[in-house]
MINU-654909 format. One line per field, with one value per residue (C-alpha): residue in one letter; x, y, z. Coordinates in Angstrom, 1 decimal. Each point is the difference from the previous one (the first is absolute). Layout:
type = c(A/...)
X = c(X/...)
Y = c(Y/...)
Z = c(Z/...)
//
This chain:
type = c(M/A/P/M/V/E/M/V/G/K/V/T/R/S/R/Y/D/E/L/V/A/E/S/V/D/I/V/E/E/D/T/R/C/Q/F/A/L/G/D/A/A/L/E/L/V/P/L/R/G/H/G/G/H/L/P/L/D/E/G/A/Q/G/V/E/E/S/L/R/L/F/A/E/E/I/G/L/S/F/Y/T/V/R/T/H/R/W/V/A/A/Q/W/P/A/E/H/R/Q/T/G/V/S/W/E/V/H/R/I/L/A/S/V/P/V/V/S/S)
X = c(-32.2/0.6/1.1/3.8/0.4/1.3/1.3/1.4/0.3/1.0/2.4/-1.6/0.3/3.6/1.6/-1.3/1.4/3.4/-0.2/-0.8/3.2/2.4/-0.9/0.6/3.1/0.6/-1.2/2.2/2.9/-0.7/-0.4/3.6/1.6/-2.0/1.6/3.3/-0.2/-0.6/2.1/2.7/-1.0/0.2/4.1/-0.1/-1.3/-1.3/-3.0/0.9/-2.2/0.1/1.6/-0.4/0.2/2.7/3.9/1.8/3.2/1.0/0.6/-1.5/-3.4/-3.7/-2.8/-2.0/3.2/1.1/-3.2/-0.6/3.4/-0.6/-3.7/1.5/2.5/-2.7/-2.5/-2.5/-1.9/1.9/-3.4/-0.4/3.9/-1.2/-2.9/2.0/2.5/-2.9/-1.7/2.9/0.9/-3.2/0.2/3.0/0.9/-0.8/-3.1/-1.1/-3.2/0.4/-3.4/-0.4/0.4/2.4/-3.0/-1.9/3.6/-0.2/-3.5/0.8/2.9/-2.0/-2.2/0.9/0.9/-1.7/1.9/-2.4)
Y = c(-5.3/2.8/3.1/0.7/3.0/2.8/2.5/-1.2/3.2/3.2/-1.9/-2.6/-3.8/-0.2/2.3/-1.5/-3.4/2.2/1.5/-3.5/-1.4/3.1/-0.5/-3.5/0.4/2.8/-2.2/-2.7/2.3/1.6/-3.5/-0.7/3.3/-0.7/-3.5/1.1/2.8/-2.8/-2.3/2.8/0.4/-3.7/0.2/2.9/-1.4/-3.7/-1.2/-2.4/-1.7/1.0/2.9/1.4/4.1/-0.3/0.2/-3.4/0.9/2.9/3.3/-0.8/1.8/-1.0/-1.0/3.0/2.7/-1.6/-0.5/3.8/1.3/-2.4/1.5/3.9/-1.0/-0.6/2.3/-2.5/-0.3/-2.8/-1.8/-0.2/-1.0/-2.8/-1.1/-0.7/-1.6/-2.4/-0.9/-1.1/-1.7/-1.9/-0.7/-0.7/0.4/-3.5/0.1/3.3/-0.4/2.2/1.6/1.0/3.0/0.9/0.8/-3.1/-2.0/2.9/-1.4/-3.3/-0.1/1.6/-3.1/-3.0/-3.4/-2.8/-2.8/-3.4)
Z = c(-23.8/2.0/-2.5/0.3/1.8/-1.9/2.1/3.6/2.2/-2.7/-2.4/-2.7/0.9/-2.0/1.9/3.2/-1.1/-0.3/3.2/1.3/-1.8/0.8/4.1/0.0/-1.0/2.4/2.7/-1.4/0.3/3.1/1.9/-1.3/1.5/3.5/0.0/-0.9/3.0/2.1/-1.1/0.2/3.9/0.5/-1.1/2.4/2.8/-0.4/1.8/3.0/2.1/3.9/0.6/-3.1/1.0/2.1/-1.8/-1.0/1.8/2.8/-1.9/-3.1/-0.9/0.4/-2.2/0.4/0.0/-3.2/-1.5/0.8/-1.2/-3.4/-0.5/0.7/-2.7/-2.5/0.9/1.5/3.2/2.7/-0.4/-3.4/0.0/3.1/-1.7/-3.5/2.1/1.6/-3.1/-1.7/2.4/-0.1/-3.7/-1.0/-4.1/-0.8/1.9/-1.8/-2.3/-3.5/-0.4/3.3/1.7/3.2/1.9/-0.9/1.2/3.6/0.3/-0.1/2.1/3.0/-0.4/3.1/-1.5/1.3/0.5/0.5)
//
């Protein structure tokens, strides 16, 4: 049986365990925040199938214009907001997995679904 490591990096094993626990909580909070931003962007401009980049009706703002305005107002890049919106659309609230980071959801959303 391998001996228990007493130090990890520059900290004791018990401090390391505390850092891991705190960081897991931070990742979970970050995931909630990223999905909340995506959900807000989806509410602002829902995804549509064909022609999703076009305005819904004459005089309405386009998707990009609306998301750019939203991103500017909240202090994020347009690309960040667009990505959060897309991931939130791929993973509706009822399909999001607790304990799985937003980044993993983002990666899995990019995997093509193969139907048989």
